[in-house]
C-alpha positions in Angstrom: 105.5 143.7 94.0 105.9 141.7 90.8 106.0 143.6 87.5 104.9 142.5 84.0 107.7 140.7 82.2 109.6 142.7 79.5 109.3 141.7 75.9 106.6 140.0 74.0 105.9 137.3 76.5 102.8 136.3 78.5 102.6 137.8 82.0 101.7 134.4 83.5 103.1 131.5 81.6 106.0 133.3 79.8 105.1 131.9 76.4 105.4 134.3 73.3 102.4 136.5 72.9 100.0 136.2 69.9 99.4 139.1 67.5 96.4 140.2 69.6 97.3 139.6 73.3 94.7 139.8 76.1 95.2 143.0 78.1 94.5 143.6 81.8 95.4 146.5 84.1 96.6 145.2 87.5 97.7 147.4 90.3 98.3 150.3 87.9 100.4 148.3 85.5 99.5 147.0 82.1 99.8 143.2 81.8 99.6 141.2 78.6 98.6 137.6 78.3 98.6 134.9 75.7 95.0 133.8 76.5 92.1 134.5 78.8 93.0 131.6 81.0 96.4 133.1 82.0 94.7 136.5 82.6 92.1 134.9 84.9 94.7 133.0 86.9 96.9 136.1 87.3 93.9 138.2 88.5 93.0 135.4 91.0 96.5 135.3 92.4 96.6 139.1 92.9 93.1 139.1 94.5 94.1 136.4 96.9 97.4 138.1 97.8 99.4 135.3 96.3 101.3 137.4 93.7 104.5 136.3 95.5 104.3 133.3 93.2 105.9 135.3 90.4 108.8 136.3 92.7 109.5 132.7 93.2 109.7 131.8 89.5 112.3 132.6 87.0 110.7 134.9 84.5 113.0 133.6 81.8 111.4 130.2 82.1 108.1 129.2 80.6 105.3 127.6 82.5 102.4 125.6 81.1 99.2 127.7 80.5 96.4 126.7 82.9 94.9 123.3 82.0 91.3 123.0 81.2 88.7 121.3 83.4 87.6 118.0 81.8 84.5 117.5 84.0 82.3 119.4 86.4 83.8 119.6 89.9 80.3 119.5 91.4 80.2 115.7 90.5 82.4 115.1 93.5 79.9 116.5 95.9 77.6 113.6 95.3 77.7 111.6 98.5 78.4 108.1 97.0 81.1 109.5 94.7 82.6 111.5 97.6 82.7 108.4 99.8 84.5 106.5 97.0 87.3 109.1 96.6 87.8 110.3 100.2 87.7 109.0 103.8 86.3 110.3 107.0 88.9 112.0 109.2 87.9 112.5 112.8 84.4 113.6 113.7 81.7 115.4 111.8 82.2 116.3 108.1 86.0 116.2 108.1 87.2 114.4 105.0 90.6 113.5 103.6 91.6 112.7 100.0 94.7 112.5 97.8 94.5 114.4 94.5 96.6 114.2 91.4 97.5 117.7 90.3 98.0 118.6 86.6 100.3 121.5 85.9 102.4 121.0 89.1 105.9 121.6 87.8 108.2 123.2 90.5 108.7 124.3 94.0 106.9 127.6 93.3 103.8 125.6 92.4 104.1 123.8 95.7 104.3 127.2 97.5 101.3 128.6 95.6 99.0 125.5 96.1 99.7 125.2 99.8 99.1 128.8 100.5 96.0 129.1 98.3 94.5 126.1 100.1 95.5 127.4 103.5 93.7 130.7 102.8 90.5 128.9 101.8 88.0 128.6 104.7 87.2 125.0 105.6 90.6 123.6 104.6 92.3 122.0 107.6 95.6 120.9 105.9 97.2 120.7 102.5 100.4 118.9 101.7 101.9 118.8 98.2 104.2 116.1 97.0 106.1 117.5 94.1 107.7 114.2 93.1 104.4 112.3 92.7 102.4 115.4 91.8 99.9 114.7 94.5 98.0 116.9 97.0 96.9 115.4 100.3 93.9 117.5 101.4 92.0 117.5 104.6 88.9 119.7 104.8 85.5 120.2 106.3 82.9 119.2 103.6 80.2 121.2 105.2 82.1 124.5 105.2 84.0 123.9 102.0 82.6 121.3 99.5 85.2 119.5 97.5 83.9 121.1 94.3 84.7 124.5 95.8 88.3 123.5 96.5 88.8 122.0 93.0 87.5 125.3 91.5 89.8 127.2 93.8 92.7 125.2 92.5 91.6 125.8 88.9 91.4 129.5 89.6 95.1 129.6 90.5 96.0 127.5 87.4 95.8 123.8 88.3 93.4 120.9 87.6 93.2 118.2 90.3 91.5 114.8 90.0 91.0 112.3 92.8 93.9 109.9 93.1 93.0 106.2 92.5 95.1 103.2 91.8 93.8 103.2 88.2 94.8 106.8 87.6 98.2 106.2 89.2 98.8 103.1 87.1 97.8 105.0 83.9 100.3 107.7 84.9 103.0 105.1 85.5 102.3 103.5 82.1 102.5 106.9 80.4 105.8 107.6 82.2 107.2 104.2 81.2 106.1 104.7 77.6 107.7 108.1 77.4 110.9 106.7 78.8 110.9 104.0 76.2 110.3 106.5 73.4 113.3 108.6 74.6 115.5 105.5 74.9 114.5 104.3 71.5 115.3 107.5 69.7 118.6 107.9 71.6 119.6 104.4 70.5 118.6 105.1 66.9 120.5 108.4 66.8 123.5 106.9 68.5 123.8 104.1 65.9 123.5 106.5 63.0 125.9 109.0 64.5 128.4 106.2 64.8 128.2 105.6 61.0 128.6 109.3 60.3 131.5 109.5 62.7 133.2 106.6 60.9 133.0 108.8 57.7 134.6 111.8 59.5 137.3 109.6 61.1 138.3 108.2 57.7 138.8 111.5 55.9 135.5 113.3 55.5 136.3 115.8 58.2 137.9 118.0 55.5 136.9 119.0 52.1 133.5 119.8 50.6 131.6 117.1 52.5 132.8 118.1 56.0 130.0 120.6 56.7 127.4 118.2 55.3 128.4 115.4 57.7 128.7 117.7 60.7 125.3 119.3 60.0 123.8 115.8 59.7 125.3 114.8 63.0 123.9 118.0 64.7 120.5 117.4 63.2 120.4 113.9 64.7 122.0 114.9 68.0 119.7 117.9 68.7 116.6 115.8 69.5 118.8 113.6 71.7 119.6 116.6 73.9 116.3 118.5 73.8 114.0 115.5 73.8 115.7 112.4 75.1 117.7 114.3 77.7 114.8 116.5 78.6 114.2 114.8 82.0 117.8 115.7 83.0 117.5 119.3 81.7 114.1 119.8 83.4 115.3 118.3 86.7 118.4 120.6 86.7 116.4 123.7 85.9 113.7 122.9 88.4 116.3 122.4 91.1 118.0 125.7 90.3 114.7 127.5 90.4 114.0 126.0 93.8 117.5 126.9 95.0 118.7 123.3 95.1 121.5 121.4 93.4 119.9 118.2 92.1 121.4 115.0 90.8 120.4 115.9 87.2 122.6 119.1 87.2 126.0 117.4 86.4 124.4 115.4 83.5 122.7 118.4 82.1 125.9 120.5 82.3 128.0 117.7 80.7 125.6 117.0 77.8 124.9 120.7 77.1 128.6 121.6 77.2 129.6 118.8 74.7 126.7 119.7 72.4 127.4 123.4 72.6 131.1 123.0 71.8 130.3 120.7 68.9 127.7 123.1 67.5 130.2 125.9 67.7 132.8 123.9 65.8 130.1 123.1 63.2 128.6 126.6 62.7 131.5 129.0 63.3 133.1 129.9 60.0 136.7 129.7 61.0 136.4 127.3 64.0 138.9 124.4 64.1 138.4 121.2 66.1 136.5 117.9 66.3 132.8 117.4 67.0 131.5 115.1 69.7 127.8 114.7 68.9 128.2 110.9 68.9 129.8 111.0 72.3 127.0 113.1 73.8 124.3 110.9 72.2 126.0 107.7 73.4 126.3 108.7 77.0 122.7 110.0 77.0 121.6 106.7 75.6 123.5 104.7 78.2 122.1 106.9 81.0 118.6 106.5 79.8 119.0 102.8 79.6 120.3 102.7 83.1 117.5 104.8 84.4 114.9 102.7 82.7 116.4 99.5 84.2 116.6 101.2 87.6 113.0 102.5 87.3 111.7 99.0 86.5 113.6 97.5 89.5 112.1 100.2 91.7 108.7 99.6 90.4 109.0 95.8 91.2 110.2 96.6 94.7 107.2 98.7 95.7 104.3 97.1 93.8 103.3 95.0 96.8 100.2 97.3 97.3 99.1 96.6 93.7 99.6 92.8 94.2 97.7 93.0 97.5 94.7 94.8 95.9 94.7 92.3 93.0 93.9 89.6 95.6 90.4 91.1 96.0 87.9 89.8 93.4 86.1 92.4 91.3 82.8 90.5 91.4 80.8 88.4 93.9 77.7 86.2 94.2 75.2 88.1 96.3 72.0 86.5 97.6 69.1 88.8 96.6 65.8 89.3 98.4 64.3 86.3 96.6 67.1 84.1 97.9 68.7 83.6 94.5 72.4 84.2 93.7 73.3 87.1 91.4 76.8 88.1 90.2 77.4 91.7 90.9 80.3 94.1 91.1 82.1 94.0 94.5 81.7 97.8 94.7 77.9 97.5 94.9 78.0 95.2 97.9 76.9 96.8 101.2 77.2 96.0 104.9 74.6 93.4 105.8 74.5 91.7 102.4 75.1 88.0 102.2 77.6 86.6 99.7 78.4 82.9 98.8 81.9 81.6 98.4 82.7 78.3 96.7 85.9 76.1 97.0 88.9 77.7 95.2 87.5 81.2 95.2 88.9 84.3 96.9 86.8 86.1 99.5 85.6 89.4 98.0 84.8 91.3 101.1 85.2 91.2 104.9 82.5 89.4 106.7 81.3 86.8 109.3 80.5 83.2 108.3 76.7 82.9 108.4 76.4 79.3 107.1 78.8 76.5 106.3 82.5 76.1 107.0 85.8 75.5 105.3 89.6 75.8 105.4 90.9 79.2 104.4 94.3 80.2 103.3 95.1 83.5 105.1 98.8 83.6 104.2 98.4 87.1 102.6 97.5 88.3 106.1 99.3 86.1 108.6 102.3 84.9 106.5 101.4 81.3 107.4 100.8 79.0 104.4 98.8 76.4 106.3 95.0 76.9 105.8 93.0 77.4 109.0 89.5 76.0 109.7 86.7 78.6 109.9 83.1 78.0 110.8 79.9 79.8 111.7 80.6 83.1 113.6 84.2 83.3 112.5 85.5 86.4 110.8 87.0 86.2 107.3 88.8 88.9 105.3 88.8 89.9 101.7 91.6 88.4 99.6 91.8 85.1 101.6 91.6 81.9 99.5 88.8 79.4 100.2 90.8 76.2 100.2 87.8 73.8 100.9 84.2 74.0 101.8 81.4 76.3 100.8 79.7 78.9 102.9 77.8 82.1 103.1 79.1 85.2 104.8 77.4 88.3 106.1 79.3 91.4 104.9 80.8 93.7 107.6 82.7 96.2 105.4 82.3 97.7 102.0 84.8 96.8 99.3 86.8 100.0 99.7 86.9 99.7 103.5 88.2 96.1 103.9 91.1 95.1 106.0 93.0 94.4 102.8 92.5 97.9 101.6 93.6 99.4 104.9 96.6 97.2 104.9 97.6 98.3 101.4 97.2 102.0 102.3 99.4 101.5 105.4 102.1 99.8 103.3 102.0 102.5 100.7 102.4 105.2 103.3 105.3 103.3 104.9 107.1 102.8 101.6 106.9 106.6 100.9 108.0 107.5 104.4 111.5 108.8 105.2 113.9 107.1 107.5 116.4 109.3 109.5 119.3 108.1 107.3 117.4 109.4 104.2 117.4 112.9 105.7 121.2 112.7 106.1 121.6 111.5 102.5 119.3 114.3 101.2 121.4 116.8 103.1 124.6 115.4 101.5 123.4 115.3 97.9 123.4 119.1 97.2 127.0 119.4 98.6 127.9 116.4 96.6 126.6 117.9 93.4 128.4 121.2 94.2 131.7 119.4 94.8 131.2 117.6 91.5 130.8 120.8 89.5 133.9 122.3 91.3 136.0 119.2 90.5 134.8 119.3 86.8 135.7 123.0 86.6 139.1 122.3 88.2 139.7 119.4 85.7 138.8 121.7 82.8 141.2 124.4 84.0 144.0 122.0 84.6 143.8 120.4 81.1 142.9 123.5 79.1 146.5 124.7 78.5 147.3 121.3 77.0 144.3 121.0 74.7 140.8 122.6 75.1 139.0 119.6 73.5 140.7 117.2 75.9 139.9 119.5 78.8 136.2 119.5 77.8 136.1 115.7 77.4 137.7 115.1 80.8 135.5 117.7 82.6 132.4 116.1 81.0 133.6 112.7 82.1 133.8 114.0 85.7 130.3 115.4 85.5 128.9 112.2 84.2 130.8 109.6 86.2 129.8 111.0 89.6 126.7 109.3 90.8 124.7 111.0 93.6 121.8 108.9 92.3 123.1 105.8 94.1 123.4 107.9 97.2 119.9 109.1 96.9 118.5 105.6 96.3 120.4 104.0 99.1 117.8 104.5 101.8 114.4 104.6 100.1 115.0 101.4 98.1 116.0 99.5 101.3 112.9 100.9 103.1 110.6 99.9 100.2 112.0 96.4 100.0 111.8 95.9 103.8 108.2 97.1 104.1 107.2 94.9 101.2 108.9 91.8 102.6 107.4 92.5 106.0 103.9 92.6 104.7 104.4 89.2 103.0 105.4 87.8 106.4 102.5 89.3 108.3 104.4 92.3 109.6 102.6 95.6 108.6 104.8 98.6 109.1 103.1 102.0 109.0 106.3 104.1 108.8 109.7 103.1 107.5 111.2 105.0 110.4 109.7 102.3 112.7 112.0 99.7 111.2 115.0 102.0 111.8 114.0 102.2 115.5 113.5 98.4 115.7 117.0 97.9 114.5 118.3 99.8 117.6 115.9 98.2 120.2 117.5 97.3 123.5 114.3 96.5 125.5 111.1 94.8 124.5 108.2 95.3 126.9 105.2 92.9 126.7 101.7 93.4 128.0 100.8 90.1 129.7 97.1 89.4 129.0 96.4 88.8 125.4 100.0 89.5 124.3 102.2 86.9 126.0 99.1 84.9 127.0 96.2 83.7 124.9 93.9 86.2 126.6 91.1 83.7 127.4 90.3 81.3 130.2 91.2 77.7 129.7 90.6 74.7 131.9 94.0 74.0 133.5 93.3 71.2 136.0 90.5 69.6 138.1 90.1 67.5 141.2 87.2 65.0 141.7 85.6 63.5 144.8 85.6 59.8 145.5 83.4 57.9 143.1 83.7 60.4 140.2 85.9 60.5 137.2 87.3 63.6 135.5 85.5 62.7 132.3 82.1 62.3 134.1 82.7 65.6 135.9 83.5 67.4 132.6 80.4 65.9 131.0 78.1 67.1 133.8 79.5 70.7 133.9 79.7 71.1 130.1 76.1 70.0 129.7 74.9 72.6 132.2 77.2 75.3 131.0 76.3 74.8 127.4 73.4 77.1 127.9 75.5 79.7 129.8 77.2 82.7 128.4 79.8 83.0 131.2 83.5 82.9 130.3 84.2 79.9 132.5 81.3 78.1 131.0 82.5 78.6 127.4 85.9 77.3 128.5 84.4 74.1 129.9 82.3 73.5 126.8 85.3 74.0 124.6 87.4 71.5 126.5 84.6 68.9 126.3 84.4 69.5 122.6 88.2 69.0 122.2 88.2 65.8 124.2 85.1 64.4 122.4 82.9 64.2 125.5 79.2 64.1 124.5 76.8 66.4 126.2 73.6 65.4 128.0 70.2 66.9 127.8 69.3 69.3 130.6 66.1 70.6 132.1 65.3 73.5 134.4 68.4 75.5 133.5 68.8 78.7 135.6 71.6 81.2 135.6 72.3 83.0 138.9 74.0 86.2 138.1 77.4 86.5 139.7 77.0 83.1 141.5 76.7 80.2 139.1 74.2 78.0 137.2 71.8 75.1 138.1 70.0 72.5 136.0 68.7 69.0 136.1 70.2 66.0 134.3 68.4 62.6 134.5 66.6 63.6 137.7 69.7 64.9 139.5 70.2 68.6 140.3 73.6 69.9 139.1 75.1 73.1 140.6 78.2 74.9 139.3 79.6 78.1 140.6 81.4 79.8 143.6 82.1 77.8 146.8 79.7 80.0 148.7 77.0 79.4 146.1 77.1 75.6 146.3 77.3 75.8 150.1 74.1 77.8 150.1 72.6 75.1 147.8 73.3 72.5 150.6 76.5 70.9 149.3 79.4 70.2 151.6 83.0 70.6 150.2 85.4 67.7 151.2 88.9 68.7 152.6 90.8 67.4 149.6 88.8 69.6 147.2 89.2 72.6 149.6 93.0 72.1 149.6 93.0 71.9 145.8 91.0 75.1 145.5 93.3 77.0 148.0 96.4 75.8 146.1 94.9 76.9 142.8 94.1 80.4 144.3 97.8 80.8 145.3 98.8 80.1 141.7 96.4 82.8 140.5 93.8 80.4 139.1 90.0 80.9 139.2 88.0 77.9 140.6 84.6 76.5 139.8 82.9 74.2 142.3 80.5 71.5 141.1 77.8 69.6 143.1 75.4 66.8 142.2 72.5 67.1 144.6 74.0 67.6 148.0 77.5 66.2 147.1 80.4 68.3 146.0 81.8 66.1 143.2 84.7 68.2 142.0 86.5 71.5 141.5 87.8 72.9 138.2 90.7 75.4 138.0 90.8 77.9 135.1 93.4 80.4 134.0 95.0 82.2 131.1 98.0 80.5 129.6 101.0 81.5 127.7 101.0 81.4 123.9 102.7 78.3 122.6 105.5 80.3 121.0 106.1 82.7 124.0 109.0 80.8 125.5 110.9 80.6 122.2 110.3 84.2 121.4 111.6 85.4 124.8 114.7 83.1 124.5 115.4 84.4 120.9 115.2 88.1 122.1 117.4 87.4 125.0 120.0 85.6 122.8 120.2 88.9 120.8 121.0 90.9 124.0 117.6 92.4 124.2 116.1 92.8 127.7 112.6 91.5 128.1 110.1 93.1 130.5 106.4 92.3 131.3 104.1 95.1 132.4 100.7 94.1 133.6 97.7 95.3 135.6 97.3 91.8 137.1 98.3 90.7 140.6 101.9 89.6 141.2 101.1 86.0 142.3 99.1 85.5 139.1 101.7 87.0 136.9 104.6 85.0 138.5 102.6 81.8 138.1 101.8 82.3 134.5 105.3 83.5 133.5 107.2 80.9 135.5 107.9 78.7 132.4 109.6 81.6 130.5 113.4 82.0 130.2 114.9 84.2 132.9 115.8 86.9 133.7 112.6 88.9 133.2 111.8 92.3 134.5 108.2 92.1 135.8 106.0 95.1 136.9 102.5 94.2 138.2 99.3 96.1 139.1 100.1 98.9 136.6 97.3 101.0 135.2 97.8 102.5 131.7 99.4 105.6 133.2 101.8 103.4 135.2 102.9 101.6 132.1 103.6 104.9 130.4 105.7 106.1 133.4 107.8 102.9 133.4 108.5 103.2 129.6 109.4 106.9 130.0 111.8 105.9 132.8 113.5 103.3 130.5 113.8 106.0 127.7 115.4 108.4 130.2 118.0 105.7 130.9 118.9 105.7 127.2 117.1 102.5 126.3 115.4 102.0 123.0 112.0 100.5 123.9 109.5 98.5 121.8 106.2 98.0 123.5 104.0 94.9 122.5 100.3 95.1 123.4 96.8 94.3 122.2 94.3 96.0 124.4 92.7 99.5 124.7 94.6 99.9 128.0 97.9 99.5 126.1 97.3 102.3 123.6 99.1 105.0 125.8 102.1 102.8 126.4 102.3 101.9 122.6 102.4 105.5 121.6 104.9 106.4 124.4 107.5 103.7 123.3 110.0 104.3 120.6 108.1 101.6 118.6 104.6 100.4 119.3 103.9 96.8 118.2 100.2 95.8 118.2 98.7 92.3 117.6 96.0 92.4 115.0 93.9 90.1 117.2 93.6 92.9 119.7 91.7 96.2 119.8 91.4 98.7 117.0 92.7 101.5 119.3 95.9 99.5 120.0 96.5 99.0 116.2 95.9 102.7 115.6 98.4 103.7 118.3 101.2 101.3 117.1 103.7 101.8 114.2 103.9 98.0 113.6 101.0 95.5 113.4 101.6 91.8 113.7 99.0 89.9 111.6 97.6 86.6 113.0 98.9 87.4 116.5 102.1 85.2 116.0 104.7 86.5 118.5 107.5 85.0 116.4 107.0 87.9 114.0 108.3 90.3 116.7 112.0 89.1 116.6 111.5 88.7 112.8 110.5 92.4 112.6 113.6 93.4 114.6 115.8 91.3 112.3 114.1 92.9 109.3 114.9 96.4 110.7 118.5 95.4 111.3 118.7 93.9 107.8 117.3 97.1 106.4 119.8 99.3 108.2 122.6 96.9 107.1 121.5 97.3 103.5 121.4 101.1 103.9 124.9 101.2 105.2 126.1 98.9 102.4 124.4 101.0 99.8 126.0 104.1 101.1 129.4 102.4 101.1 128.9 101.3 97.5 128.0 104.8 96.4 130.8 106.5 98.3 133.4 103.9 97.2 132.3 104.1 93.6 132.8 107.9 93.5 136.1 107.8 95.5 137.5 105.5 92.8 135.9 106.8 89.6 136.2 110.6 90.1 140.0 110.7 90.3 140.3 108.3 87.3 138.0 110.7 85.3 140.0 113.8 86.4 143.2 112.0 85.3 141.8 111.2 81.9 141.5 107.5 82.2 137.7 107.5 81.8 135.9 108.8 78.7 132.4 110.3 78.8 130.9 107.2 77.2 132.6 104.9 79.7 131.5 107.3 82.5 127.9 107.1 81.2 128.2 103.3 81.3 129.6 103.2 84.8 127.2 105.7 86.3 124.0 103.6 86.1 125.9 100.5 87.1 126.4 102.0 90.5 122.7 102.7 90.8 121.8 99.2 89.6 124.3 97.8 92.2 122.4 99.6 94.9 119.1 98.3 93.7 120.3 94.7 93.6 121.9 95.0 97.0 118.7 96.4 98.5 116.8 93.4 97.1 119.1 91.1 99.1 117.1 92.0 102.1 114.8 89.0 101.3 117.7 86.8 102.6 116.9 88.0 106.1 113.7 86.0 106.1 115.4 82.9 104.7 118.2 82.9 107.3 120.8 83.0 104.4 122.3 86.5 105.2 126.0 86.7 105.5 126.7 90.1 107.1 129.7 92.1 105.9 128.7 95.3 107.7 
C-alpha cells in the first residue's frame, strides 16, 4: 500500500506544497496535495484500485499536475463528429479511434491508462504508445460513450483528444520548433564559452578575475545542461524509472559528470583544476545538431502518408437539386451526390462516372505513369488526376472513407510496425548501454591515478562516442523507406514484417482465375460454315447479344467493338434462360446458344463445326453455336486467358530460384490448356476448394518453405491468411484484400517480384545499417578509451554514424531503379 511522500511535497505530482495545501484522509493516512486536481486524481486512483501507480513511480521525481479539459467531452458523442474521429470496428456499436494523450510521460503512465481503461465497462481494448503519446482505443459506444471514457481518463490525470493529421502536424511543428530553440541556445552558449575559455587559457585562470570568468561560464553552461540537454536527461530518467537502459543514459551521464566536476572546481573554496563548461556545451550542441538533422531525415522518409492525403482536394463542385454547380468543402459531400471534374483537376472523392469520359492519371495508385481511359460506369478514386476530358461522377464514399484515405492509414500502420530484426536490436540496446557505462567506468579507473581530470575527459568521451542510436535506427528507418517506396510503385504493405517475410520467400503460389488470368471470358477463336465470313458471323452475334446480359454475350460485343464491326438493328429479342438468345435481323431469325438449343430450334450442325466444338471442349473452352434460320453458320470458342505479363513474371521468379505453383478449383484440362504458354516447371494443383488450398499451403510450410500466396477472390481469403505472406490484387474482392498483408494496386503482376526485391533490399539495408553501427563502435570505443578521442570529437562522430545509417537506408530507392550494387 503506497504511503504519502515525506517532506513538503504533493502526494500526487511531487511538486512543492503551497503554504495552504489541500488535505485528504485516504485509507487512514493524511495526504497533502498542491491543488484540488491532484487530490481528485489520487482519490480516483484509490477508488479504482489503481494505487499501484505510485509504486511504479519514483517519489523523488516530479510529475505534471493533471491538465485541464479544454472542451466538453460530450461533444464527441454527437454522431457526425463521432463518425469523423472514429471508425466502425466489427458489428453493432463497436468503435475504434486513436487519441493523443496529454500528460503521458513514462511507463507508469502507460500502466495506469491501460488498466484504468481495461477496468471500464464497454472498453474492448486499449493500447498506449508512449513514444507517440497515443492511445488506440476500441470500445462499445452503446455501453460506454466516448465522453465517458474521456472523463475516465481525466479522472486519473490525463486529457485525451482525437488524433488527426492536423493535430499530429501541429505537434510535430512544436517539437521541431523546440528542437531549434534548444539548438540555437546551445550554439550561442558554445560560441560565448569559447571566448571566455580563450581568456582563461591566456592567463585569466588565476588572480582576481578567475572566479568571475568561471562563474560566467557556469551561468552560460547551466541552461545548456538543464534546458538544451533536457531531452537526454528526461530520456535517461524515464528509462531508469521504467527499469530500462536507454540510449540517452550515456549522454546524460557524460554531460552531468563534466558539468558537475566543473561546478565543483568553480564553487569549492580550495579546489584546484580546470573547468570544462565549454567542452560540455560544445558536445551538447553537436549532438543536438546531429539529432535535428537525423529527425529531419526521418520525417522526410515517413511523410508519404501526408503527401498522399495532400493529393485529395479540399473542395469540389457539387451539382445541387436545381442542377447548378456549387463549390463546397469535400467533407460535406455524401454518398450519392454528383460532382463535376474538369481537365487538369484532381478527383476529390471516390465515385462512378455518370456522364462524360476522359484519360485519368492513376499513378499514385498503380505506379503507372501512363493515363488510362475511363468512361461511363467506370470507377475512379480520389487523388487521381484528370488528364483530359470533363465528366460527372456519382459519389460512392465519403471524403474520410476513400480508397486514398484507407491506403494512407495502411501505410502509416506499416511504417510504425516492427520487423523481427527490430526486436533483436531492441533487445541488444540495453546491454549495449550497460556495457558502455562499464567501459566508461573502467576508463575512468584506469586513468585516474595519472590525472583525475584526464580520467574524467576520457570516460566522458567513451560515454559520448558510443552510438546505440544508429543500432536503434537501423531497422525502423529501412522499413519506413521501403514501405514508402512500395506505395509509390503500387505496392501497399500493411505490415513491415511482411516485407521481411517476402525477402525469404522460396515458393510463390498463384490462384489461377483472376490472378494469373484476366478473370473474364474473351473470344478466343471461331469457325464458320461455308458461305459465311468471320466478320459477318461476329456482326450477327454481337447485334443479338447487345441486348443480353450474359457473360459470353458481353465478350462478343466487346470483340466487335474492338474490331470496329458495326451492329445491326434487331427485332423480337428474346432471352432463353440457361439456353441462349433469339432475335430477328432483316427478316432472318438469328439463334445463339448451346448446341442442344439451336438443334431444338431446327438448325443442323455441320461436321466441321462439330469437330471444332469438340476440340475446343478438350482445351477447356466454352462454345457458342450460332444459327441463321435453319442453318448453323458458325461456332465461337470462349475462354479466360493469361494476363499479358504472366509469362515474364513467372520467368523472373524462377530466375531468382523461387518455385512457382498454381492452385485452382478449375478442371485439370482447362488449367493445363491455359497455363501451357508459361515457363516450366510449374507445380499445378487442380479442383481445390478453399480448404484444399489451405491444406496444400500448410504442407509446404511443414516442409520448411516460405510461402507467398497470390489471390484475388473471396475463395482465396483462407489461403491468403494461411501463407507466410498473402498478396492480394486490388482488382479483386474486399475480403481478399483484408486477408492479405500486401496489396498490389492496378492488378499488375510485375509488382509481385518487385515486392520481393523490395523486401530483399530492405533486409540488405538493415544488415548494412547494423554493420555500420557495430563497426563504428568497435573502432571508436577503443580509441576513446586510449585517449585519442576528445569529448567534442566524440560528440561530432556520434551523430555522423546515425546520419550514415539514415543515408544508407535511403539508398533503398535504387532497388526500383535497378542500380543497386550489393555488398551484403
